[in-house]
C-alpha positions as CSV (number, residue, x, y, z in Angstrom):
1,M,-70.7,12.9,138.4
2,N,-73.0,10.6,140.3
3,T,-72.1,10.9,143.9
4,D,-75.2,9.2,145.4
5,I,-73.4,6.6,147.5
6,L,-75.6,5.6,150.3
7,A,-74.0,5.0,153.7
8,K,-76.3,2.2,154.7
9,K,-75.4,-1.0,156.6
10,P,-74.5,-3.9,154.4
11,K,-76.5,-7.1,154.7
12,S,-73.5,-9.3,155.2
13,S,-71.6,-9.4,158.5
14,K,-68.3,-10.0,156.7
15,A,-65.9,-7.0,157.0
16,L,-65.3,-6.9,153.2
17,D,-68.9,-7.1,152.1
18,R,-69.5,-7.6,148.4
19,V,-71.3,-4.2,148.2
20,L,-68.3,-2.5,149.8
21,V,-66.0,-4.0,147.2
22,L,-67.9,-2.3,144.4
23,E,-68.3,0.9,146.3
24,M,-64.5,1.2,146.5
25,V,-64.5,1.9,142.8
26,R,-66.6,5.0,143.4
27,V,-63.9,6.3,145.7
28,T,-61.1,5.9,143.1
29,E,-63.5,7.3,140.4
30,A,-64.0,10.5,142.5
31,A,-60.3,11.0,143.0
32,A,-59.5,10.4,139.3
33,V,-62.2,12.7,138.0
34,A,-61.0,15.5,140.4
35,A,-57.3,15.0,139.4
36,S,-58.1,14.9,135.7
37,Q,-59.1,18.6,135.7
38,L,-55.4,19.3,136.3
39,I,-53.9,17.1,133.6
40,G,-51.1,18.9,131.7
41,R,-51.4,22.0,133.9
42,G,-48.0,21.6,135.4
43,D,-49.1,21.8,139.0
44,E,-48.4,18.5,140.8
45,K,-49.5,19.8,144.2
46,A,-52.8,21.1,143.0
47,A,-53.6,17.8,141.2
48,D,-52.7,15.7,144.3
49,A,-54.7,18.0,146.5
50,A,-57.8,17.7,144.3
51,A,-57.6,13.9,144.3
52,V,-57.1,13.7,148.1
53,E,-60.1,15.9,148.9
54,A,-62.3,14.1,146.5
55,M,-61.3,10.7,147.8
56,R,-61.8,11.8,151.4
57,R,-65.3,13.0,150.7
58,A,-66.2,9.7,148.9
59,F,-65.0,7.6,151.9
60,D,-67.4,9.5,154.1
61,D,-70.3,7.9,152.2
62,L,-69.3,4.3,152.9
63,Y,-70.6,2.3,155.8
64,M,-67.3,1.3,157.4
65,D,-65.0,2.2,160.3
66,G,-61.9,2.7,158.3
67,T,-58.3,3.6,159.2
68,V,-55.7,4.9,156.8
69,V,-52.6,2.7,157.3
70,I,-50.8,4.0,154.2
71,G,-51.6,7.5,153.1
72,E,-50.3,11.0,152.2
73,G,-47.9,10.9,155.2
74,E,-48.1,11.5,158.9
75,R,-50.6,13.9,160.4
76,D,-48.1,16.9,160.5
77,E,-47.3,16.3,156.8
78,A,-50.8,15.9,155.4
79,P,-54.1,17.7,156.3
80,M,-56.2,14.8,154.8
81,L,-55.8,11.1,154.4
82,Y,-52.8,11.0,156.7
83,I,-51.6,7.7,158.3
84,G,-53.9,6.9,161.2
85,E,-56.8,9.1,160.0
86,K,-60.3,7.6,160.4
87,V,-62.4,7.4,157.3
88,G,-65.9,6.1,156.5
89,G,-69.4,7.0,157.4
90,A,-69.8,4.7,160.4
91,P,-67.1,5.2,162.9
92,G,-67.4,2.8,165.8
93,K,-70.3,1.0,164.1
94,G,-69.2,-0.3,160.7
95,P,-66.8,-3.0,159.8
96,K,-63.2,-2.2,160.8
97,I,-61.2,-1.8,157.6
98,D,-57.6,-0.8,157.0
99,I,-57.0,1.3,153.9
100,A,-53.8,1.9,151.9
101,L,-54.2,4.6,149.3
102,D,-52.6,6.8,146.8
103,P,-55.2,9.3,145.6
104,L,-52.9,10.2,142.7
105,E,-50.2,7.7,141.9
106,G,-48.2,9.7,139.4
107,T,-48.4,13.4,140.3
108,T,-45.7,14.3,137.9
109,I,-47.3,12.2,135.2
110,T,-50.5,14.1,135.6
111,A,-48.9,17.5,135.6
112,K,-47.1,16.6,132.4
113,A,-50.0,14.7,130.8
114,G,-48.0,11.5,130.6
115,P,-49.3,7.9,130.7
116,N,-50.2,5.6,133.6
117,A,-51.4,8.0,136.3
118,L,-53.9,6.3,138.6
119,A,-56.1,6.8,141.6
120,V,-55.6,3.6,143.7
121,L,-56.5,2.1,147.0
122,A,-56.3,-1.2,148.8
123,A,-58.6,-2.3,151.6
124,A,-58.3,-5.3,154.0
125,E,-59.6,-6.4,157.4
126,E,-58.0,-4.7,160.3
127,G,-54.3,-5.7,160.7
128,C,-53.9,-7.3,157.3
129,L,-51.9,-4.5,155.5
130,L,-48.3,-3.7,156.4
131,N,-48.0,-0.2,157.9
132,A,-45.2,0.7,155.6
133,P,-43.4,4.0,156.3
134,D,-42.9,6.5,153.5
135,V,-39.4,5.3,152.6
136,Y,-38.0,3.6,149.5
137,M,-38.4,-0.1,148.9
138,D,-36.4,-2.5,146.8
139,K,-39.0,-4.4,144.7
140,L,-39.0,-7.6,142.7
141,A,-42.1,-9.0,141.1
142,V,-43.2,-11.6,138.6
143,G,-46.6,-12.7,137.3
144,P,-48.6,-15.8,138.0
145,G,-47.8,-19.3,136.7
146,Y,-44.3,-19.7,138.2
147,P,-43.2,-22.1,141.0
148,E,-43.4,-20.5,144.4
149,G,-40.1,-18.9,145.4
150,I,-38.9,-18.4,141.8
151,I,-37.7,-14.9,142.7
152,D,-35.5,-13.9,145.6
153,L,-34.5,-10.4,146.5
154,A,-31.5,-11.8,148.3
155,K,-30.1,-12.9,144.9
156,S,-28.7,-10.8,142.1
157,P,-30.8,-9.4,139.2
158,T,-28.9,-11.8,136.9
159,D,-29.8,-14.8,139.1
160,N,-33.5,-13.8,139.2
161,V,-33.7,-13.3,135.4
162,K,-32.0,-16.7,134.8
163,A,-34.4,-18.4,137.2
164,V,-37.5,-16.9,135.5
165,A,-36.1,-17.6,132.0
166,E,-35.5,-21.3,132.9
167,A,-39.0,-21.7,134.3
168,K,-40.4,-20.0,131.2
169,G,-38.3,-22.1,128.9
170,V,-36.6,-19.2,127.1
171,D,-33.2,-17.6,127.1
172,P,-32.5,-14.7,129.6
173,S,-32.3,-12.4,126.6
174,D,-36.0,-13.1,125.9
175,I,-37.0,-11.7,129.3
176,I,-38.4,-8.2,129.5
177,V,-38.1,-6.2,132.7
178,C,-39.9,-3.0,133.8
179,V,-37.7,-0.5,135.7
180,L,-38.3,3.1,136.9
181,D,-36.2,5.4,134.9
182,R,-34.0,6.9,137.7
183,P,-30.3,7.6,138.0
184,R,-30.2,5.2,141.0
185,H,-31.0,2.3,138.6
186,A,-28.1,2.9,136.2
187,E,-26.2,-0.2,137.3
188,L,-29.3,-2.4,137.4
189,I,-30.2,-1.4,133.8
190,A,-26.7,-2.0,132.6
191,E,-26.7,-5.5,134.2
192,L,-30.0,-6.4,132.6
193,R,-29.0,-5.1,129.2
194,G,-25.7,-7.1,129.6
195,L,-27.9,-10.2,129.7
196,G,-29.6,-9.1,126.6
197,C,-32.9,-8.3,128.4
198,G,-35.4,-5.9,127.1
199,V,-35.8,-3.1,129.6
200,V,-39.0,-1.1,129.7
201,L,-38.3,2.2,131.4
202,I,-41.2,4.1,133.0
203,G,-41.0,7.7,134.2
204,D,-43.3,7.2,137.2
205,G,-46.2,5.1,138.4
206,D,-44.6,1.9,139.7
207,V,-47.9,0.4,140.9
208,A,-49.0,0.1,137.3
209,G,-45.4,-1.1,136.5
210,V,-45.7,-4.0,139.0
211,I,-49.2,-4.9,137.9
212,A,-48.0,-5.0,134.3
213,V,-46.3,-8.4,135.0
214,T,-49.7,-10.0,135.4
215,D,-50.9,-9.0,132.0
216,E,-49.5,-11.0,129.0
217,D,-50.4,-8.2,126.6
218,T,-47.8,-5.9,128.1
219,T,-45.1,-8.6,127.4
220,I,-43.4,-7.6,130.7
221,D,-42.1,-10.6,132.6
222,M,-40.6,-8.9,135.7
223,Y,-40.4,-5.7,137.7
224,M,-37.2,-4.6,139.4
225,G,-35.9,-1.6,141.3
226,Q,-36.5,0.9,144.0
227,G,-39.7,2.8,144.5
228,G,-41.9,4.0,147.3
229,A,-42.7,1.5,150.0
230,P,-46.4,2.6,150.2
231,E,-46.8,1.8,146.5
232,G,-45.2,-1.6,147.2
233,V,-48.0,-2.5,149.5
234,L,-50.6,-1.3,147.0
235,A,-49.1,-3.4,144.3
236,A,-48.8,-6.4,146.6
237,A,-52.5,-6.1,147.3
238,A,-53.2,-6.2,143.6
239,L,-51.0,-9.3,143.1
240,R,-52.8,-11.0,146.0
241,C,-56.0,-10.7,144.0
242,V,-54.7,-11.8,140.5
243,G,-51.7,-13.9,141.3
244,G,-48.0,-13.4,141.0
245,Q,-45.0,-13.1,143.4
246,F,-43.5,-10.1,145.1
247,N,-40.4,-9.4,147.2
248,G,-39.9,-6.1,149.0
249,R,-37.1,-4.8,151.3
250,L,-37.3,-1.3,152.9
251,V,-34.4,1.0,152.1
252,F,-33.4,3.6,154.7
253,R,-31.3,6.7,153.8
254,N,-30.9,8.1,157.3
255,E,-31.6,7.5,161.0
256,D,-34.8,9.5,160.8
257,E,-36.3,7.1,158.3
258,K,-35.3,4.1,160.5
259,A,-36.9,5.8,163.5
260,R,-40.1,6.3,161.5
261,A,-40.1,2.6,160.6
262,R,-39.8,1.6,164.3
263,K,-42.6,4.0,165.1
264,W,-44.9,1.8,163.0
265,G,-43.7,-1.4,164.6
266,I,-41.0,-2.5,162.2
267,E,-38.0,-3.9,164.1
268,D,-36.2,-6.0,161.5
269,L,-35.0,-3.3,159.1
270,D,-33.4,-5.8,156.7
271,R,-36.4,-8.1,156.3
272,I,-37.4,-9.3,152.9
273,Y,-41.2,-9.1,152.7
274,K,-43.2,-11.6,150.6
275,L,-46.6,-11.0,149.2
276,Q,-48.5,-12.4,152.3
277,D,-46.3,-10.2,154.6
278,L,-47.5,-7.0,152.9
279,A,-51.2,-7.9,152.2
280,K,-52.8,-10.9,153.9
281,G,-56.3,-12.3,154.3
282,D,-59.1,-11.0,152.1
283,C,-58.3,-7.7,150.4
284,I,-59.6,-5.4,147.7
285,F,-57.6,-3.5,145.2
286,A,-59.3,-0.7,143.2
287,A,-57.9,1.7,140.6
288,T,-59.2,4.3,138.2
289,G,-57.2,5.7,135.3
290,V,-56.4,9.4,135.4
291,T,-54.3,9.4,132.3
292,S,-54.4,6.5,129.8
293,G,-51.8,3.8,130.2
294,S,-51.0,0.1,130.0
295,L,-53.6,-0.8,132.7
296,L,-56.5,1.6,132.2
297,D,-57.8,4.4,130.0
298,G,-57.8,7.9,131.5
299,V,-60.7,10.2,132.3
300,K,-62.2,11.6,129.1
301,R,-64.6,14.6,128.8
302,L,-66.9,14.2,125.7
303,R,-68.6,16.9,123.8
304,S,-72.0,15.5,124.8
305,G,-71.4,16.5,128.4
306,V,-70.5,13.0,129.5
307,M,-67.3,12.1,131.4
308,T,-66.0,8.6,131.1
309,T,-63.9,6.6,133.5
310,D,-62.1,3.3,133.3
311,S,-61.6,1.3,136.5
312,V,-60.6,-2.1,137.8
313,V,-61.6,-3.7,141.1
314,M,-60.1,-7.0,142.4
315,R,-60.8,-9.2,145.4
316,A,-58.4,-11.8,146.8
317,S,-60.9,-14.2,148.4
318,S,-62.8,-14.8,145.1
319,G,-60.1,-14.0,142.6
320,T,-62.6,-11.8,140.9
321,V,-61.4,-9.0,138.6
322,R,-64.0,-6.5,137.4
323,W,-63.3,-4.0,134.7
324,I,-65.8,-1.1,135.0
325,K,-66.6,1.6,132.4
326,G,-68.3,4.6,134.0
327,E,-70.3,7.4,132.4
328,H,-70.9,10.5,134.5
329,R,-73.1,13.4,133.5
330,I,-71.4,16.8,134.0
331,G,-73.5,19.5,135.7
């Protein structure tokens, strides 16, 4: 794989320089390639560790003064890419960038060779990404083209489906909703099917699930249900770049989780976060497929000694979406 990423000062003074936008893809590529070697091997921890270490090394080649605001956990839980860790090749000199990341979004997927495993990250200027604690989040998302406020997490799933259906000019039974296949969603799934909705159940990877609402080819209209709060911020960053609406509300199972939220400056534990609350200002979203799915193809090793990657990088300020096919020589 080509790892010749030069840590040189960008020409622009803007924090999210155009060069830096494209270099972020190399970071997710490195993580995806490393994780791909563990596809189907049944070892979630090994796959995640490989992605983490590769992403950490790739960050060191970028000219930036980065801080991980969403990572693998707190320092005592993760040896690398923990919340608060400094990354980048120019500490104290380069542009100050906040990073949200999931080196392997879909560890179980990768271990079982399932679809939609990704290496993902979001980057924004300092202070523009929510420092979301590693707790659950109620999520509600819809793609672009609807009136602002069309979805509201304070309302029932039925009310939200009916609102989107009316705006789309169809019956509620024509709406398709993506939901994580978890026992905790049994009532939600029953309510949606009671309306006649199509329910697309995914085993893991709710970042890809949320982003699917922006792609007409998936036929998915809405995303609903509980997933990880860090993944909610990553998905929100993607929607900031391509359009859509998102609501999120943190879910706390015990007092320890509430204390963790307060540690990161979150006082209103019942707040419903909108898109701009989670990712504001200019931001970048980058992802590389580890296994093939609805968003991206996975890493492939060809007989010719070439490894291929499939990535996407988006930027909020320009609305630009770039789809990048990479070829990497092995050895």
